[in-house]
PDB file with SEQRES, HELIX, SHEET and CRYST1 records, atoms N, CA, C and O in Angstrom:
SEQRES   1 A   77  MET LYS LYS GLU SER ILE GLN GLU ALA VAL HIS GLN ASN          
SEQRES   2 A   77  LEU GLU ASN TYR PHE ARG ASP LEU GLY GLU GLN GLN ALA          
SEQRES   3 A   77  SER ASN ILE TYR ASP MET VAL VAL LEU ALA VAL GLU LYS          
SEQRES   4 A   77  PRO MET LEU GLU MET ILE MET THR LYS THR ASP SER ASN          
SEQRES   5 A   77  GLN SER GLN ALA ALA ASP MET LEU GLY ILE ASN ARG ASN          
SEQRES   6 A   77  THR LEU ARG LYS LYS LEU GLN HIS HIS GLY LEU LEU              
HELIX    1 AA1 LYS A    3  LEU A   21  1                                  19    
HELIX    2 AA2 ILE A   29  LYS A   48  1                                  20    
HELIX    3 AA3 GLN A   53  LEU A   60  1                                   8    
HELIX    4 AA4 ARG A   64  HIS A   73  1                                  10    
CRYST1    1.000    1.000    1.000  90.00  90.00  90.00 P 1           1          
ATOM      1  N   MET A   1     -71.956 -28.530   8.646  1.00  0.00           N  
ATOM      2  CA  MET A   1     -72.029 -27.606   7.529  1.00  0.00           C  
ATOM      3  C   MET A   1     -73.276 -26.751   7.690  1.00  0.00           C  
ATOM      4  O   MET A   1     -74.363 -27.248   7.986  1.00  0.00           O  
ATOM      5  N   LYS A   2     -73.094 -25.485   7.492  1.00  0.00           N  
ATOM      6  CA  LYS A   2     -74.219 -24.559   7.603  1.00  0.00           C  
ATOM      7  C   LYS A   2     -74.890 -24.373   6.251  1.00  0.00           C  
ATOM      8  O   LYS A   2     -74.274 -24.531   5.197  1.00  0.00           O  
ATOM      9  N   LYS A   3     -76.170 -24.033   6.315  1.00  0.00           N  
ATOM     10  CA  LYS A   3     -76.927 -23.747   5.092  1.00  0.00           C  
ATOM     11  C   LYS A   3     -76.228 -22.683   4.277  1.00  0.00           C  
ATOM     12  O   LYS A   3     -76.243 -22.731   3.047  1.00  0.00           O  
ATOM     13  N   GLU A   4     -75.615 -21.721   4.949  1.00  0.00           N  
ATOM     14  CA  GLU A   4     -74.942 -20.645   4.247  1.00  0.00           C  
ATOM     15  C   GLU A   4     -73.789 -21.174   3.382  1.00  0.00           C  
ATOM     16  O   GLU A   4     -73.474 -20.581   2.351  1.00  0.00           O  
ATOM     17  N   SER A   5     -73.162 -22.278   3.791  1.00  0.00           N  
ATOM     18  CA  SER A   5     -72.065 -22.835   3.026  1.00  0.00           C  
ATOM     19  C   SER A   5     -72.544 -23.315   1.666  1.00  0.00           C  
ATOM     20  O   SER A   5     -71.862 -23.119   0.660  1.00  0.00           O  
ATOM     21  N   ILE A   6     -73.698 -23.933   1.629  1.00  0.00           N  
ATOM     22  CA  ILE A   6     -74.271 -24.389   0.361  1.00  0.00           C  
ATOM     23  C   ILE A   6     -74.612 -23.177  -0.492  1.00  0.00           C  
ATOM     24  O   ILE A   6     -74.330 -23.148  -1.690  1.00  0.00           O  
ATOM     25  N   GLN A   7     -75.219 -22.183   0.132  1.00  0.00           N  
ATOM     26  CA  GLN A   7     -75.572 -20.970  -0.611  1.00  0.00           C  
ATOM     27  C   GLN A   7     -74.329 -20.272  -1.162  1.00  0.00           C  
ATOM     28  O   GLN A   7     -74.334 -19.776  -2.288  1.00  0.00           O  
ATOM     29  N   GLU A   8     -73.272 -20.238  -0.362  1.00  0.00           N  
ATOM     30  CA  GLU A   8     -72.030 -19.625  -0.819  1.00  0.00           C  
ATOM     31  C   GLU A   8     -71.438 -20.381  -1.990  1.00  0.00           C  
ATOM     32  O   GLU A   8     -70.918 -19.769  -2.923  1.00  0.00           O  
ATOM     33  N   ALA A   9     -71.509 -21.712  -1.955  1.00  0.00           N  
ATOM     34  CA  ALA A   9     -70.994 -22.526  -3.040  1.00  0.00           C  
ATOM     35  C   ALA A   9     -71.768 -22.273  -4.316  1.00  0.00           C  
ATOM     36  O   ALA A   9     -71.172 -22.165  -5.388  1.00  0.00           O  
ATOM     37  N   VAL A  10     -73.088 -22.176  -4.223  1.00  0.00           N  
ATOM     38  CA  VAL A  10     -73.915 -21.889  -5.397  1.00  0.00           C  
ATOM     39  C   VAL A  10     -73.577 -20.492  -5.927  1.00  0.00           C  
ATOM     40  O   VAL A  10     -73.411 -20.303  -7.132  1.00  0.00           O  
ATOM     41  N   HIS A  11     -73.480 -19.538  -5.036  1.00  0.00           N  
ATOM     42  CA  HIS A  11     -73.164 -18.154  -5.433  1.00  0.00           C  
ATOM     43  C   HIS A  11     -71.816 -18.100  -6.139  1.00  0.00           C  
ATOM     44  O   HIS A  11     -71.700 -17.474  -7.192  1.00  0.00           O  
ATOM     45  N   GLN A  12     -70.812 -18.734  -5.587  1.00  0.00           N  
ATOM     46  CA  GLN A  12     -69.483 -18.711  -6.184  1.00  0.00           C  
ATOM     47  C   GLN A  12     -69.491 -19.379  -7.557  1.00  0.00           C  
ATOM     48  O   GLN A  12     -68.865 -18.876  -8.491  1.00  0.00           O  
ATOM     49  N   ASN A  13     -70.177 -20.481  -7.686  1.00  0.00           N  
ATOM     50  CA  ASN A  13     -70.243 -21.166  -8.957  1.00  0.00           C  
ATOM     51  C   ASN A  13     -70.995 -20.365 -10.005  1.00  0.00           C  
ATOM     52  O   ASN A  13     -70.633 -20.385 -11.182  1.00  0.00           O  
ATOM     53  N   LEU A  14     -72.028 -19.669  -9.593  1.00  0.00           N  
ATOM     54  CA  LEU A  14     -72.736 -18.808 -10.540  1.00  0.00           C  
ATOM     55  C   LEU A  14     -71.859 -17.620 -10.968  1.00  0.00           C  
ATOM     56  O   LEU A  14     -71.877 -17.219 -12.132  1.00  0.00           O  
ATOM     57  N   GLU A  15     -71.104 -17.072 -10.035  1.00  0.00           N  
ATOM     58  CA  GLU A  15     -70.157 -16.011 -10.414  1.00  0.00           C  
ATOM     59  C   GLU A  15     -69.173 -16.518 -11.454  1.00  0.00           C  
ATOM     60  O   GLU A  15     -68.900 -15.842 -12.446  1.00  0.00           O  
ATOM     61  N   ASN A  16     -68.647 -17.705 -11.223  1.00  0.00           N  
ATOM     62  CA  ASN A  16     -67.702 -18.313 -12.176  1.00  0.00           C  
ATOM     63  C   ASN A  16     -68.371 -18.539 -13.525  1.00  0.00           C  
ATOM     64  O   ASN A  16     -67.769 -18.281 -14.567  1.00  0.00           O  
ATOM     65  N   TYR A  17     -69.601 -19.014 -13.512  1.00  0.00           N  
ATOM     66  CA  TYR A  17     -70.349 -19.263 -14.738  1.00  0.00           C  
ATOM     67  C   TYR A  17     -70.496 -17.972 -15.548  1.00  0.00           C  
ATOM     68  O   TYR A  17     -70.217 -17.953 -16.747  1.00  0.00           O  
ATOM     69  N   PHE A  18     -70.933 -16.899 -14.893  1.00  0.00           N  
ATOM     70  CA  PHE A  18     -71.106 -15.629 -15.596  1.00  0.00           C  
ATOM     71  C   PHE A  18     -69.779 -15.063 -16.074  1.00  0.00           C  
ATOM     72  O   PHE A  18     -69.709 -14.468 -17.150  1.00  0.00           O  
ATOM     73  N   ARG A  19     -68.739 -15.240 -15.293  1.00  0.00           N  
ATOM     74  CA  ARG A  19     -67.428 -14.768 -15.727  1.00  0.00           C  
ATOM     75  C   ARG A  19     -66.974 -15.544 -16.972  1.00  0.00           C  
ATOM     76  O   ARG A  19     -66.451 -14.959 -17.920  1.00  0.00           O  
ATOM     77  N   ASP A  20     -67.179 -16.859 -16.956  1.00  0.00           N  
ATOM     78  CA  ASP A  20     -66.767 -17.683 -18.085  1.00  0.00           C  
ATOM     79  C   ASP A  20     -67.588 -17.402 -19.342  1.00  0.00           C  
ATOM     80  O   ASP A  20     -67.107 -17.557 -20.465  1.00  0.00           O  
ATOM     81  N   LEU A  21     -68.849 -16.980 -19.127  1.00  0.00           N  
ATOM     82  CA  LEU A  21     -69.694 -16.650 -20.286  1.00  0.00           C  
ATOM     83  C   LEU A  21     -69.190 -15.433 -21.040  1.00  0.00           C  
ATOM     84  O   LEU A  21     -69.343 -15.335 -22.257  1.00  0.00           O  
ATOM     85  N   GLY A  22     -68.593 -14.518 -20.313  1.00  0.00           N  
ATOM     86  CA  GLY A  22     -68.124 -13.301 -20.933  1.00  0.00           C  
ATOM     87  C   GLY A  22     -69.278 -12.501 -21.509  1.00  0.00           C  
ATOM     88  O   GLY A  22     -70.209 -12.128 -20.796  1.00  0.00           O  
ATOM     89  N   GLU A  23     -69.206 -12.244 -22.801  1.00  0.00           N  
ATOM     90  CA  GLU A  23     -70.243 -11.423 -23.479  1.00  0.00           C  
ATOM     91  C   GLU A  23     -71.428 -12.252 -23.957  1.00  0.00           C  
ATOM     92  O   GLU A  23     -72.413 -11.687 -24.434  1.00  0.00           O  
ATOM     93  N   GLN A  24     -71.362 -13.570 -23.842  1.00  0.00           N  
ATOM     94  CA  GLN A  24     -72.464 -14.441 -24.292  1.00  0.00           C  
ATOM     95  C   GLN A  24     -73.675 -14.233 -23.390  1.00  0.00           C  
ATOM     96  O   GLN A  24     -73.554 -13.941 -22.200  1.00  0.00           O  
ATOM     97  N   GLN A  25     -74.847 -14.394 -24.002  1.00  0.00           N  
ATOM     98  CA  GLN A  25     -76.115 -14.257 -23.261  1.00  0.00           C  
ATOM     99  C   GLN A  25     -76.403 -15.535 -22.459  1.00  0.00           C  
ATOM    100  O   GLN A  25     -76.343 -16.638 -23.003  1.00  0.00           O  
ATOM    101  N   ALA A  26     -76.708 -15.386 -21.204  1.00  0.00           N  
ATOM    102  CA  ALA A  26     -77.094 -16.530 -20.366  1.00  0.00           C  
ATOM    103  C   ALA A  26     -78.565 -16.884 -20.617  1.00  0.00           C  
ATOM    104  O   ALA A  26     -79.377 -16.006 -20.909  1.00  0.00           O  
ATOM    105  N   SER A  27     -78.904 -18.177 -20.501  1.00  0.00           N  
ATOM    106  CA  SER A  27     -80.283 -18.583 -20.634  1.00  0.00           C  
ATOM    107  C   SER A  27     -80.525 -19.860 -19.856  1.00  0.00           C  
ATOM    108  O   SER A  27     -79.594 -20.631 -19.619  1.00  0.00           O  
ATOM    109  N   ASN A  28     -81.753 -20.089 -19.460  1.00  0.00           N  
ATOM    110  CA  ASN A  28     -82.177 -21.287 -18.734  1.00  0.00           C  
ATOM    111  C   ASN A  28     -81.367 -21.556 -17.468  1.00  0.00           C  
ATOM    112  O   ASN A  28     -81.080 -22.707 -17.141  1.00  0.00           O  
ATOM    113  N   ILE A  29     -81.009 -20.508 -16.772  1.00  0.00           N  
ATOM    114  CA  ILE A  29     -80.178 -20.634 -15.573  1.00  0.00           C  
ATOM    115  C   ILE A  29     -80.911 -21.413 -14.483  1.00  0.00           C  
ATOM    116  O   ILE A  29     -80.318 -22.248 -13.799  1.00  0.00           O  
ATOM    117  N   TYR A  30     -82.192 -21.135 -14.331  1.00  0.00           N  
ATOM    118  CA  TYR A  30     -82.958 -21.807 -13.283  1.00  0.00           C  
ATOM    119  C   TYR A  30     -82.889 -23.323 -13.472  1.00  0.00           C  
ATOM    120  O   TYR A  30     -82.546 -24.057 -12.546  1.00  0.00           O  
ATOM    121  N   ASP A  31     -83.220 -23.784 -14.683  1.00  0.00           N  
ATOM    122  CA  ASP A  31     -83.180 -25.223 -14.957  1.00  0.00           C  
ATOM    123  C   ASP A  31     -81.778 -25.795 -14.783  1.00  0.00           C  
ATOM    124  O   ASP A  31     -81.621 -26.900 -14.266  1.00  0.00           O  
ATOM    125  N   MET A  32     -80.761 -25.053 -15.210  1.00  0.00           N  
ATOM    126  CA  MET A  32     -79.405 -25.503 -15.095  1.00  0.00           C  
ATOM    127  C   MET A  32     -79.018 -25.740 -13.637  1.00  0.00           C  
ATOM    128  O   MET A  32     -78.428 -26.768 -13.305  1.00  0.00           O  
ATOM    129  N   VAL A  33     -79.352 -24.788 -12.773  1.00  0.00           N  
ATOM    130  CA  VAL A  33     -79.004 -24.884 -11.358  1.00  0.00           C  
ATOM    131  C   VAL A  33     -79.794 -26.000 -10.688  1.00  0.00           C  
ATOM    132  O   VAL A  33     -79.229 -26.793  -9.935  1.00  0.00           O  
ATOM    133  N   VAL A  34     -81.099 -26.069 -10.955  1.00  0.00           N  
ATOM    134  CA  VAL A  34     -81.914 -27.115 -10.328  1.00  0.00           C  
ATOM    135  C   VAL A  34     -81.408 -28.491 -10.725  1.00  0.00           C  
ATOM    136  O   VAL A  34     -81.259 -29.364  -9.869  1.00  0.00           O  
ATOM    137  N   LEU A  35     -81.142 -28.698 -11.997  1.00  0.00           N  
ATOM    138  CA  LEU A  35     -80.650 -30.008 -12.444  1.00  0.00           C  
ATOM    139  C   LEU A  35     -79.287 -30.317 -11.881  1.00  0.00           C  
ATOM    140  O   LEU A  35     -79.005 -31.471 -11.559  1.00  0.00           O  
ATOM    141  N   ALA A  36     -78.430 -29.320 -11.752  1.00  0.00           N  
ATOM    142  CA  ALA A  36     -77.088 -29.548 -11.227  1.00  0.00           C  
ATOM    143  C   ALA A  36     -77.109 -29.911  -9.741  1.00  0.00           C  
ATOM    144  O   ALA A  36     -76.248 -30.654  -9.271  1.00  0.00           O  
ATOM    145  N   VAL A  37     -78.076 -29.397  -9.015  1.00  0.00           N  
ATOM    146  CA  VAL A  37     -78.154 -29.632  -7.571  1.00  0.00           C  
ATOM    147  C   VAL A  37     -79.035 -30.846  -7.250  1.00  0.00           C  
ATOM    148  O   VAL A  37     -78.732 -31.625  -6.346  1.00  0.00           O  
ATOM    149  N   GLU A  38     -80.116 -30.990  -7.995  1.00  0.00           N  
ATOM    150  CA  GLU A  38     -81.126 -31.998  -7.650  1.00  0.00           C  
ATOM    151  C   GLU A  38     -80.597 -33.435  -7.747  1.00  0.00           C  
ATOM    152  O   GLU A  38     -80.801 -34.224  -6.824  1.00  0.00           O  
ATOM    153  N   LYS A  39     -79.927 -33.786  -8.842  1.00  0.00           N  
ATOM    154  CA  LYS A  39     -79.477 -35.163  -9.002  1.00  0.00           C  
ATOM    155  C   LYS A  39     -78.489 -35.608  -7.916  1.00  0.00           C  
ATOM    156  O   LYS A  39     -78.696 -36.663  -7.316  1.00  0.00           O  
ATOM    157  N   PRO A  40     -77.422 -34.842  -7.641  1.00  0.00           N  
ATOM    158  CA  PRO A  40     -76.528 -35.308  -6.575  1.00  0.00           C  
ATOM    159  C   PRO A  40     -77.204 -35.314  -5.209  1.00  0.00           C  
ATOM    160  O   PRO A  40     -76.868 -36.144  -4.364  1.00  0.00           O  
ATOM    161  N   MET A  41     -78.142 -34.414  -4.977  1.00  0.00           N  
ATOM    162  CA  MET A  41     -78.894 -34.404  -3.718  1.00  0.00           C  
ATOM    163  C   MET A  41     -79.700 -35.701  -3.611  1.00  0.00           C  
ATOM    164  O   MET A  41     -79.666 -36.368  -2.577  1.00  0.00           O  
ATOM    165  N   LEU A  42     -80.413 -36.051  -4.658  1.00  0.00           N  
ATOM    166  CA  LEU A  42     -81.216 -37.272  -4.658  1.00  0.00           C  
ATOM    167  C   LEU A  42     -80.347 -38.506  -4.475  1.00  0.00           C  
ATOM    168  O   LEU A  42     -80.705 -39.418  -3.730  1.00  0.00           O  
ATOM    169  N   GLU A  43     -79.214 -38.535  -5.149  1.00  0.00           N  
ATOM    170  CA  GLU A  43     -78.283 -39.668  -5.020  1.00  0.00           C  
ATOM    171  C   GLU A  43     -77.818 -39.826  -3.560  1.00  0.00           C  
ATOM    172  O   GLU A  43     -77.760 -40.936  -3.031  1.00  0.00           O  
ATOM    173  N   MET A  44     -77.496 -38.716  -2.938  1.00  0.00           N  
ATOM    174  CA  MET A  44     -77.015 -38.749  -1.556  1.00  0.00           C  
ATOM    175  C   MET A  44     -78.105 -39.184  -0.600  1.00  0.00           C  
ATOM    176  O   MET A  44     -77.872 -40.008   0.284  1.00  0.00           O  
ATOM    177  N   ILE A  45     -79.298 -38.632  -0.774  1.00  0.00           N  
ATOM    178  CA  ILE A  45     -80.423 -38.990   0.112  1.00  0.00           C  
ATOM    179  C   ILE A  45     -80.778 -40.459  -0.050  1.00  0.00           C  
ATOM    180  O   ILE A  45     -81.048 -41.138   0.941  1.00  0.00           O  
ATOM    181  N   MET A  46     -80.785 -40.960  -1.269  1.00  0.00           N  
ATOM    182  CA  MET A  46     -81.117 -42.375  -1.492  1.00  0.00           C  
ATOM    183  C   MET A  46     -80.044 -43.258  -0.865  1.00  0.00           C  
ATOM    184  O   MET A  46     -80.358 -44.328  -0.342  1.00  0.00           O  
ATOM    185  N   THR A  47     -78.804 -42.838  -0.908  1.00  0.00           N  
ATOM    186  CA  THR A  47     -77.730 -43.615  -0.268  1.00  0.00           C  
ATOM    187  C   THR A  47     -77.916 -43.604   1.242  1.00  0.00           C  
ATOM    188  O   THR A  47     -77.818 -44.644   1.893  1.00  0.00           O  
ATOM    189  N   LYS A  48     -78.182 -42.438   1.790  1.00  0.00           N  
ATOM    190  CA  LYS A  48     -78.339 -42.304   3.249  1.00  0.00           C  
ATOM    191  C   LYS A  48     -79.538 -43.076   3.787  1.00  0.00           C  
ATOM    192  O   LYS A  48     -79.543 -43.487   4.947  1.00  0.00           O  
ATOM    193  N   THR A  49     -80.547 -43.275   2.953  1.00  0.00           N  
ATOM    194  CA  THR A  49     -81.771 -43.991   3.397  1.00  0.00           C  
ATOM    195  C   THR A  49     -81.794 -45.433   2.881  1.00  0.00           C  
ATOM    196  O   THR A  49     -82.826 -46.099   2.958  1.00  0.00           O  
ATOM    197  N   ASP A  50     -80.670 -45.916   2.358  1.00  0.00           N  
ATOM    198  CA  ASP A  50     -80.612 -47.260   1.776  1.00  0.00           C  
ATOM    199  C   ASP A  50     -81.733 -47.469   0.770  1.00  0.00           C  
ATOM    200  O   ASP A  50     -82.362 -48.526   0.726  1.00  0.00           O  
ATOM    201  N   SER A  51     -81.970 -46.444  -0.032  1.00  0.00           N  
ATOM    202  CA  SER A  51     -82.982 -46.456  -1.099  1.00  0.00           C  
ATOM    203  C   SER A  51     -84.417 -46.600  -0.617  1.00  0.00           C  
ATOM    204  O   SER A  51     -85.293 -47.012  -1.377  1.00  0.00           O  
ATOM    205  N   ASN A  52     -84.658 -46.261   0.643  1.00  0.00           N  
ATOM    206  CA  ASN A  52     -86.020 -46.275   1.176  1.00  0.00           C  
ATOM    207  C   ASN A  52     -86.709 -44.985   0.750  1.00  0.00           C  
ATOM    208  O   ASN A  52     -86.418 -43.906   1.266  1.00  0.00           O  
ATOM    209  N   GLN A  53     -87.634 -45.119  -0.206  1.00  0.00           N  
ATOM    210  CA  GLN A  53     -88.246 -43.930  -0.786  1.00  0.00           C  
ATOM    211  C   GLN A  53     -89.121 -43.166   0.206  1.00  0.00           C  
ATOM    212  O   GLN A  53     -89.195 -41.939   0.144  1.00  0.00           O  
ATOM    213  N   SER A  54     -89.772 -43.864   1.104  1.00  0.00           N  
ATOM    214  CA  SER A  54     -90.595 -43.172   2.102  1.00  0.00           C  
ATOM    215  C   SER A  54     -89.739 -42.325   3.028  1.00  0.00           C  
ATOM    216  O   SER A  54     -90.074 -41.176   3.314  1.00  0.00           O  
ATOM    217  N   GLN A  55     -88.621 -42.900   3.502  1.00  0.00           N  
ATOM    218  CA  GLN A  55     -87.706 -42.131   4.359  1.00  0.00           C  
ATOM    219  C   GLN A  55     -87.082 -40.972   3.580  1.00  0.00           C  
ATOM    220  O   GLN A  55     -86.944 -39.864   4.098  1.00  0.00           O  
ATOM    221  N   ALA A  56     -86.713 -41.241   2.346  1.00  0.00           N  
ATOM    222  CA  ALA A  56     -86.102 -40.183   1.524  1.00  0.00           C  
ATOM    223  C   ALA A  56     -87.060 -39.032   1.303  1.00  0.00           C  
ATOM    224  O   ALA A  56     -86.679 -37.866   1.400  1.00  0.00           O  
ATOM    225  N   ALA A  57     -88.331 -39.372   1.000  1.00  0.00           N  
ATOM    226  CA  ALA A  57     -89.337 -38.315   0.783  1.00  0.00           C  
ATOM    227  C   ALA A  57     -89.515 -37.504   2.051  1.00  0.00           C  
ATOM    228  O   ALA A  57     -89.621 -36.278   2.001  1.00  0.00           O  
ATOM    229  N   ASP A  58     -89.550 -38.191   3.204  1.00  0.00           N  
ATOM    230  CA  ASP A  58     -89.679 -37.478   4.490  1.00  0.00           C  
ATOM    231  C   ASP A  58     -88.503 -36.555   4.726  1.00  0.00           C  
ATOM    232  O   ASP A  58     -88.684 -35.413   5.150  1.00  0.00           O  
ATOM    233  N   MET A  59     -87.291 -37.038   4.454  1.00  0.00           N  
ATOM    234  CA  MET A  59     -86.090 -36.214   4.636  1.00  0.00           C  
ATOM    235  C   MET A  59     -86.126 -34.965   3.750  1.00  0.00           C  
ATOM    236  O   MET A  59     -85.716 -33.877   4.154  1.00  0.00           O  
ATOM    237  N   LEU A  60     -86.628 -35.161   2.537  1.00  0.00           N  
ATOM    238  CA  LEU A  60     -86.673 -34.059   1.576  1.00  0.00           C  
ATOM    239  C   LEU A  60     -87.873 -33.142   1.790  1.00  0.00           C  
ATOM    240  O   LEU A  60     -87.896 -32.017   1.290  1.00  0.00           O  
ATOM    241  N   GLY A  61     -88.858 -33.618   2.527  1.00  0.00           N  
ATOM    242  CA  GLY A  61     -90.056 -32.816   2.747  1.00  0.00           C  
ATOM    243  C   GLY A  61     -90.962 -32.782   1.528  1.00  0.00           C  
ATOM    244  O   GLY A  61     -91.670 -31.804   1.291  1.00  0.00           O  
ATOM    245  N   ILE A  62     -90.929 -33.866   0.756  1.00  0.00           N  
ATOM    246  CA  ILE A  62     -91.790 -33.946  -0.423  1.00  0.00           C  
ATOM    247  C   ILE A  62     -92.611 -35.227  -0.400  1.00  0.00           C  
ATOM    248  O   ILE A  62     -92.336 -36.142   0.376  1.00  0.00           O  
ATOM    249  N   ASN A  63     -93.598 -35.277  -1.242  1.00  0.00           N  
ATOM    250  CA  ASN A  63     -94.455 -36.451  -1.382  1.00  0.00           C  
ATOM    251  C   ASN A  63     -93.662 -37.591  -2.031  1.00  0.00           C  
ATOM    252  O   ASN A  63     -92.799 -37.340  -2.872  1.00  0.00           O  
ATOM    253  N   ARG A  64     -93.948 -38.838  -1.647  1.00  0.00           N  
ATOM    254  CA  ARG A  64     -93.236 -39.981  -2.214  1.00  0.00           C  
ATOM    255  C   ARG A  64     -93.422 -40.067  -3.738  1.00  0.00           C  
ATOM    256  O   ARG A  64     -92.483 -40.409  -4.455  1.00  0.00           O  
ATOM    257  N   ASN A  65     -94.615 -39.763  -4.226  1.00  0.00           N  
ATOM    258  CA  ASN A  65     -94.840 -39.783  -5.664  1.00  0.00           C  
ATOM    259  C   ASN A  65     -93.983 -38.734  -6.384  1.00  0.00           C  
ATOM    260  O   ASN A  65     -93.459 -38.989  -7.468  1.00  0.00           O  
ATOM    261  N   THR A  66     -93.849 -37.574  -5.779  1.00  0.00           N  
ATOM    262  CA  THR A  66     -92.975 -36.539  -6.339  1.00  0.00           C  
ATOM    263  C   THR A  66     -91.536 -37.034  -6.381  1.00  0.00           C  
ATOM    264  O   THR A  66     -90.827 -36.835  -7.367  1.00  0.00           O  
ATOM    265  N   LEU A  67     -91.117 -37.678  -5.306  1.00  0.00           N  
ATOM    266  CA  LEU A  67     -89.757 -38.240  -5.274  1.00  0.00           C  
ATOM    267  C   LEU A  67     -89.565 -39.236  -6.388  1.00  0.00           C  
ATOM    268  O   LEU A  67     -88.546 -39.194  -7.078  1.00  0.00           O  
ATOM    269  N   ARG A  68     -90.514 -40.134  -6.588  1.00  0.00           N  
ATOM    270  CA  ARG A  68     -90.410 -41.139  -7.649  1.00  0.00           C  
ATOM    271  C   ARG A  68     -90.265 -40.471  -9.024  1.00  0.00           C  
ATOM    272  O   ARG A  68     -89.450 -40.898  -9.842  1.00  0.00           O  
ATOM    273  N   LYS A  69     -91.054 -39.431  -9.271  1.00  0.00           N  
ATOM    274  CA  LYS A  69     -90.975 -38.716 -10.544  1.00  0.00           C  
ATOM    275  C   LYS A  69     -89.580 -38.124 -10.725  1.00  0.00           C  
ATOM    276  O   LYS A  69     -89.003 -38.206 -11.810  1.00  0.00           O  
ATOM    277  N   LYS A  70     -89.045 -37.531  -9.670  1.00  0.00           N  
ATOM    278  CA  LYS A  70     -87.709 -36.910  -9.754  1.00  0.00           C  
ATOM    279  C   LYS A  70     -86.637 -37.987  -9.975  1.00  0.00           C  
ATOM    280  O   LYS A  70     -85.714 -37.797 -10.768  1.00  0.00           O  
ATOM    281  N   LEU A  71     -86.765 -39.102  -9.276  1.00  0.00           N  
ATOM    282  CA  LEU A  71     -85.803 -40.207  -9.452  1.00  0.00           C  
ATOM    283  C   LEU A  71     -85.854 -40.726 -10.894  1.00  0.00           C  
ATOM    284  O   LEU A  71     -84.812 -40.965 -11.506  1.00  0.00           O  
ATOM    285  N   GLN A  72     -87.033 -40.895 -11.419  1.00  0.00           N  
ATOM    286  CA  GLN A  72     -87.184 -41.362 -12.793  1.00  0.00           C  
ATOM    287  C   GLN A  72     -86.589 -40.334 -13.769  1.00  0.00           C  
ATOM    288  O   GLN A  72     -85.887 -40.698 -14.712  1.00  0.00           O  
ATOM    289  N   HIS A  73     -86.871 -39.072 -13.534  1.00  0.00           N  
ATOM    290  CA  HIS A  73     -86.393 -37.990 -14.418  1.00  0.00           C  
ATOM    291  C   HIS A  73     -84.847 -38.032 -14.508  1.00  0.00           C  
ATOM    292  O   HIS A  73     -84.274 -37.799 -15.572  1.00  0.00           O  
ATOM    293  N   HIS A  74     -84.206 -38.327 -13.398  1.00  0.00           N  
ATOM    294  CA  HIS A  74     -82.736 -38.330 -13.352  1.00  0.00           C  
ATOM    295  C   HIS A  74     -82.136 -39.704 -13.627  1.00  0.00           C  
ATOM    296  O   HIS A  74     -80.924 -39.888 -13.523  1.00  0.00           O  
ATOM    297  N   GLY A  75     -82.989 -40.671 -13.980  1.00  0.00           N  
ATOM    298  CA  GLY A  75     -82.495 -42.011 -14.289  1.00  0.00           C  
ATOM    299  C   GLY A  75     -81.966 -42.745 -13.073  1.00  0.00           C  
ATOM    300  O   GLY A  75     -81.046 -43.557 -13.172  1.00  0.00           O  
ATOM    301  N   LEU A  76     -82.551 -42.453 -11.933  1.00  0.00           N  
ATOM    302  CA  LEU A  76     -82.101 -43.083 -10.685  1.00  0.00           C  
ATOM    303  C   LEU A  76     -82.973 -44.240 -10.215  1.00  0.00           C  
ATOM    304  O   LEU A  76     -82.755 -44.786  -9.133  1.00  0.00           O  
ATOM    305  N   LEU A  77     -83.954 -44.612 -11.021  1.00  0.00           N  
ATOM    306  CA  LEU A  77     -84.794 -45.762 -10.702  1.00  0.00           C  
ATOM    307  C   LEU A  77     -84.580 -46.850 -11.724  1.00  0.00           C  
ATOM    308  O   LEU A  77     -85.197 -47.911 -11.635  1.00  0.00           O  
TER     309      LEU A  77                                                      
END                                                                             
């Protein structure tokens, strides 16, 4: 899978979101997208690393403490 495929999926879903909104005003889109993508990403990474937080943090390119905060935020700890 290419990076562009993920970008295309996000783009298509945002187009659908705006179409479905119609005349309604959009708000908090950044948080909506981050939350929609972050939790399944974290779930997948934790599965792939057998819940090894150090390996998961390395794969994600983030600090282990940051990973723990994100896992807690999403109820994954």
